[in-house]
PAZA-921816 format. One record per residue: chain; x, y, z of N, C-alpha, C, O, CB in turn; residue number from 1; residue in three letters. Coordinates in pm, 1 decimal, padded with zeros to 6 digits, m for minus. Atoms other than C-alpha are relative to their C-alpha. Glycine has a CB too. Example, Ala and Ser with C-alpha at 12.3 -4.5 7.8 and 13.67 -1.06 7.14 Angstrom:
<recs>
   chain        n_u        n_v        n_w       ca_u       ca_v       ca_w        c_u        c_v        c_w        o_u        o_v        o_w       cb_u       cb_v       cb_w     n   res
       A    00089.0   m00119.0    00000.0    01230.0   m00450.0    00780.0    00090.0    00120.0    00000.0    00193.6    00118.1    00066.5   m00099.2    00002.7    00124.6     1   ala
       A   m00082.0   m00119.0   m00006.0    01367.0   m00106.0    00714.0   m00077.0    00109.0    00073.0   m00026.1    00219.8    00089.9    00041.4    00046.2   m00141.5     2   ser
</recs>
This chain:
<recs>
   chain        n_u        n_v        n_w       ca_u       ca_v       ca_w        c_u        c_v        c_w        o_u        o_v        o_w       cb_u       cb_v       cb_w     n   res
       A   m00096.2    00106.7    00018.8   m19239.8    14789.2   m09265.8    00098.5    00003.2    00115.3    00130.4    00109.0    00169.3    00072.7    00013.1   m00136.1     1   met
       A   m00094.2    00006.6   m00109.9   m18999.7    14667.7   m09004.2    00091.4   m00119.9   m00012.7    00059.9   m00218.1   m00079.9   m00073.3   m00004.4    00131.6     2   gly
       A   m00098.0    00107.3   m00004.3   m18696.3    14450.8   m08946.2    00052.0   m00006.8    00142.4    00078.1    00096.7    00203.8    00116.5    00022.8   m00103.2     3   val
       A   m00057.4    00013.2   m00133.9   m18571.3    14309.3   m08616.0    00090.8   m00121.6    00006.2    00082.3   m00212.6   m00076.3   m00110.9   m00010.4    00106.5     4   ser
       A   m00098.3    00105.2   m00017.5   m18295.9    14083.4   m08493.1    00018.9   m00021.6    00149.1    00020.8    00074.5    00226.0    00134.8    00035.5   m00069.8     5   phe
       A   m00025.4    00029.8   m00140.5   m18237.6    13906.7   m08161.8    00094.5   m00117.3    00013.2    00094.8   m00207.9   m00070.2   m00130.3   m00028.9    00073.6     6   gly
       A   m00096.6    00107.1   m00021.8   m17966.0    13684.1   m08021.3    00014.5   m00023.5    00149.8    00027.9    00071.4    00227.2    00137.6    00034.4   m00064.5     7   cys
       A   m00021.3    00036.9   m00139.9   m17932.9    13497.3   m07691.1    00110.1   m00105.9    00002.5    00104.7   m00204.4   m00071.2   m00133.3   m00053.1    00067.6     8   ile
       A   m00108.8    00095.6   m00012.6   m17614.1    13317.5   m07590.2    00020.8   m00033.5    00146.5    00016.5    00053.8    00233.2    00129.8    00055.3   m00062.4     9   glu
       A   m00038.4    00043.7   m00134.5   m17532.4    13112.7   m07283.2    00118.1   m00095.2   m00015.1    00177.8   m00104.5   m00122.3   m00120.7   m00069.2    00075.8    10   ser
       A   m00117.6    00087.4    00001.6   m17264.2    12861.0   m07194.4   m00002.8   m00101.5   m00114.8    00097.2   m00118.0   m00184.6    00010.7   m00073.5    00132.0    11   lys
       A    00006.1    00102.5    00104.7   m17386.8    12588.8   m07434.0   m00122.0    00013.0   m00091.1   m00157.3   m00081.4   m00161.8    00000.2   m00136.5    00063.2    12   asn
       A    00122.0   m00018.2    00078.9   m17694.6    12735.8   m07602.3    00004.7    00134.9   m00070.9    00038.3    00237.0   m00010.9   m00126.3   m00009.9    00090.0    13   phe
       A    00006.5   m00124.9    00078.2   m17730.3    12994.1   m07879.0   m00128.4   m00001.5   m00081.9   m00161.9   m00101.8   m00144.9    00126.1    00016.2   m00093.6    14   thr
       A    00117.5   m00014.2    00086.3   m18046.9    13117.7   m08045.9    00003.4    00137.6   m00065.8    00039.1    00237.6   m00003.6   m00132.3   m00019.5    00081.0    15   thr
       A    00003.8   m00123.8    00077.3   m18084.3    13381.2   m08313.0   m00132.5    00004.0   m00075.0   m00173.8   m00094.4   m00136.3    00121.7    00010.1   m00098.9    16   thr
       A    00121.9   m00015.0    00080.6   m18404.4    13515.3   m08462.7    00006.1    00131.2   m00075.1    00059.6    00230.9   m00026.6   m00127.5   m00006.2    00088.5    17   asp
       A    00003.1   m00118.1    00086.2   m18457.2    13762.1   m08742.4   m00134.1    00000.1   m00069.4   m00187.3   m00104.8   m00105.7    00118.3    00000.9   m00103.8    18   tyr
       A    00134.1   m00008.7    00058.3   m18779.5    13889.9   m08887.9   m00018.9    00129.2   m00076.6    00047.3    00230.2   m00052.5   m00106.1   m00011.5    00108.3    19   arg
       A    00042.8   m00116.9    00075.8   m18933.4    14128.1   m09132.6   m00152.1    00000.8   m00001.0   m00215.0   m00105.0   m00002.9    00058.3   m00000.9   m00145.9    20   gly
       A    00146.1   m00006.0    00001.3   m19289.9    14251.8   m09133.6   m00050.5    00120.9   m00077.1    00018.8    00221.4   m00092.9   m00054.0    00003.5    00142.2    21   asn
       A    00069.7   m00106.7    00070.5   m19533.6    14465.8   m09328.7   m00135.3    00015.7    00067.3   m00206.5   m00082.5    00088.2   m00014.8   m00030.8   m00154.3    22   val
       A    00124.9   m00030.6   m00068.8   m19828.9    14633.5   m09159.1   m00083.2    00092.1   m00087.6   m00031.9    00190.1   m00141.7    00026.5    00064.6    00138.6    23   leu
       A    00087.9   m00082.2    00083.3   m20129.2    14776.5   m09344.2   m00132.6    00022.8    00072.2   m00181.0   m00064.1    00144.7   m00023.9   m00067.0   m00138.2    24   ala
       A    00131.2   m00034.3   m00054.7   m20450.0    14950.2   m09238.1   m00094.7    00032.3   m00114.2   m00054.8    00088.3   m00216.3    00009.8    00119.6    00098.5    25   phe
       A    00101.6   m00028.8    00100.5   m20773.5    14974.6   m09433.6   m00128.9    00037.6    00072.2   m00170.5   m00031.6    00165.1   m00022.1   m00122.2   m00095.4    26   tyr
       A    00126.2   m00043.2   m00059.9   m21090.8    15162.8   m09343.1   m00112.7   m00017.9   m00100.5   m00115.0    00046.5   m00205.3    00008.2    00147.5    00046.7    27   ser
       A    00119.6    00015.8    00082.5   m21417.0    15040.0   m09492.6   m00083.5    00126.8    00007.2   m00131.3    00177.9   m00094.0   m00083.1   m00122.7    00045.2    28   leu
       A    00063.2   m00129.0   m00025.8   m21580.0    15345.0   m09338.1    00088.2    00071.8    00100.9    00175.9    00009.9    00161.2   m00148.7   m00016.1    00053.0    29   ile
       A   m00087.1   m00082.4   m00082.9   m21425.7    15624.5   m09135.7    00012.0   m00051.8    00143.5    00118.5   m00039.0    00203.9   m00050.7    00141.8    00001.6    30   arg
       A    00003.4    00037.3   m00140.5   m21522.3    15477.8   m08796.3    00061.8   m00136.0    00030.2    00096.7   m00162.5    00145.3   m00140.1    00001.2    00047.3    31   glu
       A   m00051.5    00134.9   m00023.8   m21394.5    15120.7   m08841.3    00125.4   m00022.1   m00084.0    00128.7    00006.9   m00203.6   m00107.5   m00107.1   m00033.1    32   ile
       A   m00127.7    00021.8    00067.0   m21038.7    15024.6   m08926.2    00038.1   m00147.9    00011.0    00025.1   m00209.0    00117.1    00111.1    00090.6    00061.3    33   arg
       A   m00051.5    00136.0    00003.4   m20902.0    14684.9   m09029.7    00152.0    00006.0   m00006.8    00208.3    00096.1   m00069.0   m00058.5   m00079.6   m00120.5    34   leu
       A   m00145.6    00002.7    00007.1   m20538.6    14592.9   m08980.1    00046.4   m00138.9   m00043.2   m00014.7   m00240.5   m00009.8    00062.6    00038.7    00136.6    35   ser
       A   m00059.9    00123.0    00048.7   m20323.3    14329.8   m09146.7    00151.1    00010.6    00018.7    00212.2    00112.0   m00015.2   m00037.4   m00026.3   m00149.8    36   phe
       A   m00146.3    00002.8   m00013.7   m19967.2    14232.1   m09060.2    00050.0   m00134.4   m00051.7    00005.8   m00240.3   m00007.2    00044.4    00023.0    00149.4    37   glu
       A   m00066.4    00118.4    00052.4   m19759.3    13985.9   m09257.5    00141.2   m00000.7    00056.1    00212.3    00099.4    00046.7    00000.4   m00002.1   m00157.4    38   phe
       A   m00130.9    00007.1   m00063.4   m19446.2    13866.5   m09080.0    00068.5   m00130.4   m00040.2    00005.4   m00235.9   m00045.0   m00012.6    00010.4    00154.3    39   gln
       A   m00080.4    00118.0    00027.4   m19169.9    13626.5   m09175.7    00113.7   m00001.8    00101.5    00187.0    00096.0    00116.3    00054.3   m00000.4   m00147.7    40   glu
       A   m00098.1    00008.8   m00107.4   m18944.4    13501.9   m08896.5    00086.7   m00123.7   m00019.0    00035.6   m00233.4   m00041.4   m00069.5   m00003.2    00137.5    41   met
       A   m00095.2    00109.8    00006.5   m18632.9    13286.5   m08913.2    00062.3   m00022.7    00136.4    00092.7    00072.9    00207.7    00108.6    00027.9   m00104.7    42   gly
       A   m00057.9    00034.8   m00129.6   m18493.5    13103.0   m08610.3    00113.0   m00099.4   m00022.2    00101.0   m00193.0   m00101.3   m00107.9   m00058.8    00096.3    43   val
       A   m00113.6    00091.5    00003.8   m18159.0    12933.7   m08566.2    00040.5   m00028.1    00144.8    00071.9    00064.5    00219.6    00120.6    00060.1   m00083.4    44   ser
       A   m00035.5    00037.0   m00136.7   m18083.7    12739.2   m08244.6    00106.4   m00108.6   m00001.1    00104.9   m00199.1   m00084.5   m00124.2   m00047.4    00077.8    45   arg
       A   m00105.0    00100.2   m00014.3   m17779.8    12541.9   m08136.8    00016.8   m00033.4    00147.9    00029.8    00056.1    00231.4    00134.1    00050.2   m00061.2    46   thr
       A   m00026.4    00048.5   m00135.7   m17737.1    12331.1   m07821.4    00124.1   m00087.1   m00006.9    00122.6   m00193.7   m00068.6   m00123.0   m00079.6    00059.1    47   leu
       A   m00125.2    00074.3    00000.8   m17381.6    12214.5   m07766.6   m00001.4   m00101.3    00114.1   m00026.8   m00066.2    00229.3    00121.8    00095.8    00012.5    48   glu
       A   m00002.8    00105.7   m00101.3   m17352.8    11882.2   m07584.4    00140.9   m00057.8    00008.5    00215.0   m00057.8   m00089.8   m00103.6   m00111.8   m00032.9    49   thr
       A   m00134.8    00052.6   m00020.5   m17041.3    11722.8   m07437.8    00015.2   m00141.4   m00056.0    00117.8   m00173.4   m00116.1    00034.3    00000.7    00148.2    50   glu
       A   m00014.3    00141.8    00034.0   m17112.0    11355.7   m07508.8   m00061.9   m00039.5   m00133.4   m00043.6   m00152.4   m00178.8   m00060.9   m00082.6    00107.1    51   asn
       A    00069.2    00036.0    00124.4   m17314.5    11369.7   m07828.6    00017.9    00111.9   m00102.2    00081.9    00213.7   m00075.8   m00151.5   m00026.8    00026.0    52   ala
       A   m00005.8   m00100.4    00105.1   m17348.7    11560.1   m08151.6   m00083.9    00121.3    00039.7   m00188.1    00106.7    00103.5   m00048.9   m00058.6   m00134.4    53   gln
       A    00075.1   m00123.0   m00029.7   m17462.8    11923.5   m08119.6   m00137.4   m00006.1   m00065.7   m00151.3   m00057.4   m00176.7    00077.7    00125.7   m00048.8    54   asp
       A    00135.3   m00007.0    00055.0   m17835.7    11976.2   m08172.4   m00019.4    00135.6   m00064.8    00000.8    00239.2   m00001.4   m00107.0   m00024.4    00110.0    55   leu
       A    00019.5   m00124.9    00073.5   m17914.0    12235.8   m08437.8   m00137.8    00000.3   m00063.8   m00184.3   m00101.6   m00114.8    00109.7    00019.1   m00107.5    56   lys
       A    00131.0   m00019.4    00063.9   m18247.4    12371.5   m08561.9    00002.6    00130.2   m00078.3    00053.0    00231.6   m00030.0   m00115.4    00001.4    00105.5    57   glu
       A    00019.4   m00120.4    00082.0   m18317.7    12618.9   m08840.8   m00137.3   m00011.3   m00062.9   m00167.8   m00111.0   m00128.3    00112.8    00015.9   m00110.1    58   asn
       A    00133.3    00004.4    00058.7   m18671.1    12704.1   m08943.5   m00053.4    00141.7   m00022.3   m00002.2    00239.4    00032.2   m00096.0   m00080.1    00090.0    59   tyr
       A    00066.4   m00125.9    00033.5   m18894.7    12978.5   m09080.6   m00147.6   m00010.0    00036.1   m00208.8   m00116.2    00024.4    00017.6    00034.2   m00150.8    60   trp
       A    00144.0   m00010.1   m00025.5   m19242.1    13089.9   m08975.3   m00056.2    00112.9   m00085.5    00000.1    00222.4   m00089.5   m00029.5    00024.8    00152.2    61   his
       A    00075.2   m00104.1    00069.5   m19483.3    13280.5   m09197.9   m00125.1    00026.8    00082.2   m00200.3   m00066.1    00111.7   m00035.7   m00042.0   m00148.1    62   leu
       A    00111.2   m00035.4   m00087.6   m19743.1    13466.9   m08990.9   m00085.4    00108.7   m00063.6   m00033.9    00199.1   m00129.4    00051.7    00046.1    00136.9    63   leu
       A    00091.9   m00104.5    00043.4   m20051.1    13670.3   m09077.7   m00090.0    00035.0    00117.2   m00163.9   m00049.9    00167.2   m00083.8   m00045.0   m00124.1    64   leu
       A    00083.9   m00048.9   m00108.3   m20218.7    13878.9   m08808.7   m00105.3    00092.5   m00059.8   m00074.6    00175.4   m00145.5    00084.8    00073.5    00109.1    65   phe
       A    00106.6   m00090.0    00044.4   m20553.9    14046.9   m08868.0   m00069.6    00057.1    00122.7   m00068.0   m00002.4    00230.4   m00101.9   m00073.9   m00092.6    66   thr
       A    00073.1   m00061.2   m00110.0   m20756.6    14279.4   m08653.4   m00094.2    00106.4   m00051.3   m00086.2    00148.8   m00166.5    00095.9    00059.4    00102.0    67   gly
       A    00091.2   m00108.6    00034.8   m21029.8    14536.0   m08653.4   m00032.9    00076.4    00126.6   m00015.9    00026.0    00237.6   m00129.7   m00053.6   m00068.5    68   ser
       A    00034.9   m00079.5   m00116.9   m21144.1    14811.8   m08427.6   m00059.4    00132.8   m00037.4   m00053.7    00177.0   m00152.1    00120.0    00021.4    00086.1    69   gly
       A    00054.8   m00133.2    00017.5   m21314.9    15139.6   m08382.7    00113.2    00100.8    00006.5    00212.4    00079.2    00076.2   m00107.7    00030.6    00106.6    70   leu
       A   m00101.9   m00103.7    00000.2   m21114.0    15449.9   m08446.1    00009.1    00063.0    00139.0   m00089.8    00068.7    00212.1   m00031.1    00107.4   m00107.3    71   val
       A   m00031.8   m00051.5   m00133.3   m20955.6    15610.8   m08138.9   m00098.1    00105.5    00050.3   m00123.3    00112.4    00170.6    00137.9    00057.8   m00000.6    72   phe
       A    00088.1   m00109.7   m00042.2   m21196.8    15906.7   m08133.5   m00119.2   m00053.3    00078.4   m00158.2    00006.7    00178.6   m00048.9    00080.2   m00122.0    73   ile
       A    00116.4    00055.3   m00069.4   m21490.4    15688.1   m08028.5    00039.6   m00049.2    00138.4   m00033.6   m00027.0    00234.9   m00062.9   m00114.7   m00081.5    74   ile
       A   m00046.3    00047.4   m00130.3   m21289.3    15524.8   m07748.6    00029.1    00118.2    00091.3   m00005.9    00114.6    00209.3    00125.7   m00088.3   m00015.3    75   ile
       A   m00027.6   m00120.0   m00077.6   m21169.7    15867.2   m07631.7   m00130.7    00063.6    00047.4   m00139.5    00108.4    00161.7    00081.9    00100.4   m00083.2    76   phe
       A    00130.8   m00054.0   m00035.6   m21532.1    15989.2   m07634.9   m00059.9   m00077.5    00116.5   m00117.2   m00017.6    00207.4   m00094.6   m00003.8   m00120.7    77   phe
       A    00052.8    00082.3   m00108.8   m21632.3    15696.5   m07411.2    00068.0    00032.4    00132.3    00002.2    00042.1    00235.9    00017.2   m00148.1   m00032.5    78   met
       A   m00074.3   m00025.8   m00123.5   m21358.2    15771.3   m07159.1   m00033.9    00137.2    00055.8   m00058.8    00150.9    00175.5    00150.8   m00010.8   m00024.6    79   ile
       A    00023.9   m00136.6   m00045.5   m21417.3    16146.0   m07142.6   m00142.7    00018.2    00052.6   m00163.5    00081.4    00156.2    00026.5    00098.3   m00113.7    80   val
       A    00139.5   m00020.8   m00038.6   m21796.3    16130.1   m07122.3   m00054.0   m00109.2    00091.2   m00166.4   m00099.0    00140.5   m00085.6    00008.8   m00122.6    81   thr
       A    00040.4    00112.1   m00084.6   m21810.3    15802.8   m06923.5   m00128.9   m00064.7   m00048.3   m00214.0   m00102.6    00032.2   m00016.7    00046.4    00143.3    82   lys
       A    00116.0    00064.4    00059.8   m22069.4    15661.3   m07161.6    00015.5   m00150.7    00017.0    00124.1   m00204.1   m00005.5   m00015.2    00038.7   m00150.9    83   val
       A   m00007.4    00144.8   m00016.0   m22151.0    15297.6   m07089.9    00008.0   m00067.8   m00136.6   m00028.3   m00008.7   m00238.3   m00121.7   m00052.1    00079.0    84   ser
       A   m00014.7    00075.0    00124.2   m22081.5    15033.2   m07352.2   m00136.0   m00019.6   m00067.3   m00145.5   m00010.5   m00189.7    00066.7   m00136.0    00027.0    85   met
       A    00133.2    00018.5    00058.3   m22456.2    14968.1   m07399.7   m00047.3    00126.0   m00071.3   m00104.3    00119.5   m00180.2   m00100.5   m00039.4    00108.3    86   glu
       A    00040.9   m00126.8    00061.0   m22520.2    15335.4   m07469.3    00079.8    00024.9   m00128.6    00024.5    00073.3   m00227.4    00019.8    00117.7    00099.8    87   ala
       A   m00082.1   m00020.2    00119.0   m22229.7    15347.8   m07715.9   m00048.0   m00089.7   m00114.5   m00057.1   m00044.3   m00228.5    00148.3   m00028.1    00031.6    88   leu
       A    00049.4    00091.0    00103.8   m22357.5    15041.7   m07905.1   m00131.1    00051.6   m00057.9   m00151.4    00048.1   m00179.3   m00019.1   m00142.2    00056.7    89   ile
       A    00127.4   m00055.7    00045.8   m22704.8    15196.9   m07922.4    00023.6    00120.7   m00091.1   m00040.0    00132.5   m00195.8   m00087.8    00040.4    00120.5    90   leu
       A   m00031.2   m00117.4    00082.2   m22558.7    15524.9   m08056.3    00057.4   m00040.9   m00135.7    00020.8    00015.6   m00238.8    00099.3    00091.6    00073.5    91   leu
       A   m00059.6    00045.3    00125.7   m22351.7    15340.2   m08317.0   m00104.3   m00064.6   m00090.9   m00104.2   m00041.1   m00211.7    00113.5   m00098.8    00027.7    92   leu
       A    00106.6    00061.6    00079.7   m22650.6    15133.5   m08430.9   m00090.2    00105.8   m00061.9   m00126.7    00096.4   m00179.1   m00083.2   m00095.8    00086.3    93   leu
       A    00083.8   m00108.0    00052.0   m22860.3    15447.9   m08466.0    00072.6    00074.6   m00112.2    00012.7    00107.2   m00214.7   m00039.1    00097.8    00113.2    94   met
       A   m00078.1   m00073.4    00099.7   m22580.4    15622.8   m08657.9    00008.8   m00077.9   m00130.9   m00017.9   m00022.8   m00237.7    00140.7    00029.4    00053.4    95   tyr
       A   m00016.0    00079.7    00121.3   m22517.9    15336.3   m08902.5   m00133.5   m00027.7   m00067.9   m00139.3   m00032.6   m00190.8    00069.3   m00131.1    00032.5    96   phe
       A    00132.0    00021.2    00059.0   m22890.1    15269.2   m08953.6   m00041.8    00123.6   m00078.8   m00093.5    00113.5   m00190.1   m00104.7   m00032.7    00109.3    97   thr
       A    00033.8   m00125.4    00067.4   m22942.5    15634.4   m09040.5    00087.2    00018.7   m00124.5    00037.8    00059.7   m00229.5    00017.4    00120.0    00096.5    98   lys
       A   m00092.0   m00016.4    00112.0   m22634.4    15639.5   m09265.0   m00034.3   m00094.1   m00113.7   m00030.7   m00053.7   m00230.0    00143.2   m00023.2    00045.0    99   lys
       A    00034.7    00096.2    00103.7   m22737.0    15323.0   m09451.3   m00132.6    00034.1   m00067.5   m00148.2    00012.4   m00187.7   m00006.4   m00139.5    00058.9   100   leu
       A    00130.0   m00033.1    00058.1   m23095.0    15443.1   m09500.9    00010.9    00117.8   m00096.6   m00072.1    00129.8   m00186.7   m00100.9    00031.9    00110.5   101   ser
       A   m00019.5   m00112.4    00090.6   m22965.2    15760.3   m09672.0    00066.4   m00041.0   m00131.6    00058.1    00031.8   m00230.5    00083.1    00106.2    00067.9   102   his
       A   m00066.1    00045.1    00121.6   m22766.7    15557.5   m09926.7   m00090.6   m00071.9   m00096.5   m00048.0   m00101.8   m00208.1    00112.2   m00088.2    00034.7   103   his
       A    00092.7    00073.2    00087.9   m23072.5    15383.2   m10074.0   m00061.0    00089.9   m00102.2   m00141.2    00044.9   m00184.1   m00109.4   m00066.3    00079.9   104   lys
</recs>
């Protein structure tokens, strides 16, 4: 969970944003991790004008970010051993095929 706040002010312009977010990870299997982030952000902007009424905006954004990836160990293994991406995919396919065949 997180909370952040930001404010920018200039001679005739002010903007303020505030947000809260929740981040969660879920692993279907040990090697693959899914991530989900829900974020709510509020923005308030004001532009002061000399000849007209000030322009003001206030709005909220609801955001959902999703992602997936291999756990860091596999990426570290690739870097250390300099295994090509094709070889890594082949190894992963062999591993998962073997693992799935044992569950039947």
